[in-house]
Each structure stands twice: as C-alpha cells, then as structure tokens.
C-alpha positions in Angstrom: 10.6 3.9 -11.0 10.9 1.1 -8.5 8.4 0.4 -5.7 9.5 1.5 -2.3 9.4 -1.1 0.5 6.3 -1.0 2.6 8.0 0.2 5.7 9.1 3.4 3.9 5.6 4.5 2.9 3.1 6.9 4.5 0.4 4.3 4.2 2.3 1.8 6.4 2.8 4.3 9.2 -0.8 5.6 9.0 -2.0 2.0 9.3 0.2 1.4 12.3 -1.0 4.6 14.0 -4.7 3.7 13.5 -4.0 0.2 14.7 -2.4 1.5 17.9 -5.2 4.0 18.5 -7.7 1.2 17.9 -5.9 -1.1 20.4 -5.8 1.7 23.0 -9.5 2.4 22.5 -10.6 -1.3 22.7 -8.5 -1.9 25.8 -10.1 1.1 27.5 -6.9 3.1 27.9 -8.1 5.8 25.6 -11.9 6.1 24.9 -12.1 8.4 21.9 -14.9 6.6 20.1 -17.3 3.7 20.6 -15.6 0.3 19.8 -17.8 -0.2 16.8 -16.5 2.9 15.1 -12.9 2.3 15.9 -13.2 -1.2 14.4 -14.8 0.4 11.3 -11.9 2.8 11.0 -9.4 0.0 11.4 -11.1 -2.0 8.6 -11.2 1.0 6.3 -7.5 1.9 6.8 -6.4 -1.7 6.4 -8.4 -2.1 3.2 -7.1 1.2 1.8 -3.5 0.2 2.8 -3.9 -3.1 1.0 -5.3 -1.3 -2.1 -2.6 1.3 -2.2 0.2 -1.3 -1.9 -1.5 -3.4 -4.6 -1.7 -0.5 -7.0 1.8 0.6 -6.2 3.1 -2.9 -7.1 0.8 -3.6 -10.0 2.6 -1.6 -12.6 6.2 -2.2 -11.6 7.7 -5.6 -12.0 10.3 -6.6 -9.4 13.2 -6.9 -11.9 12.2 -4.3 -14.5 15.7 -3.3 -15.6 17.1 -4.8 -18.8 20.3 -6.7 -18.6 23.5 -4.5 -18.7 24.6 -3.9 -22.2 21.4 -4.9 -23.8 20.0 -2.7 -26.7 16.7 -1.0 -25.9 13.8 -2.6 -27.6 11.2 -0.5 -29.5 7.7 -0.6 -28.0 5.5 -3.3 -29.4 2.7 -2.1 -31.7 -0.4 -4.0 -32.7 -1.5 -4.1 -36.4 -4.3 -1.8 -37.1 -7.2 -3.0 -39.3 
C-alpha cells in the first residue's frame, strides 16, 4: 500500500483547522480560549501531525514496486542457532 500525499489526509486538514482557529484566537477575532491554551493546542496538533506522517512514511518506501517482469523473491530468513 502506498502512502497518500499529505494533502489527502485527515491529519493535514485537522492541522489546518486548528491553525486557523489559533490564528483567529490570537488576533482577537474569535476568543474561545486564552492564548496560552490555543498555542498549546497548536503545538500538540502540529506534533501529532508530524508523528502521524512520519509513521505513515516509515514502513513504505517511495518506490516499493519490483520492476515489471521480475520474479518475486522469497523472504529473507536468518539462520537459527
């Protein structure tokens, strides 16, 4: 399974939504929380987004498909003592 581009993920849009809410809060257009807490929320969502994208990309190499016409290779096994 190939990793989706970041723009097509829920994490990306959640991050953008929290960023917009934080910006509106800090500028005073929409006071839903003290600035300290909105900055904490922004930091938490940004960190979680980075973690989620890192985990999504960790197990899937960019070019994971074998060349066309190549025979499948058996999984590598380590010798057991």
